[in-house]
Residue, then its C-alpha position, 0 to 999 in steps of 0.5 A: x356377102x355372096x355377090x350373087x345373093x342380094x339381101x332379101x326384103x324380109x331382112x330389111x323389114x325385120x331389121x327396120x322393125x327392130x330399129x324402130x323399137x330401138x330408136x329411143x335407146x342408145x342402141x343404134x349399134x345393135x341395129x347395125x350389128x344385127x343387120x351385119x349378123x343376119x346378112x353374114x348368116x344368110x350369106x353363108x347359106x347355099x342359096x341362089x337368087x330367085x332370078x338365077x333359080x328362074x334361069x335354071x328352071x328355064x334351062x331345065x324345061x328346054x333340056x326336057x323338051x330336047x330330051x323328048x324330041x331325041x327320044x322320039x327321034x331314036x324311037x323312029x330310027x329304031x323303027x326304021x332299022x327294024x323295018x329294014x331288017 
């Protein structure tokens, strides 16, 4: 399992519901195999946690703000340069 990808709640819910259905049968191993299979399948996907996504979204927002500031500064310097010429 990918260490930065925790098992989502919906997997637990799906497995739990299937487990409830199978409780009366001798198929307890099916629940474990299903959980392992789903976890393995999702672990192979190129996904990030919500927390990591939020962190990257914040970084992007700060980068955009800095870009706007730098563009304004360059425009002001270009204006000053033209005024001096």
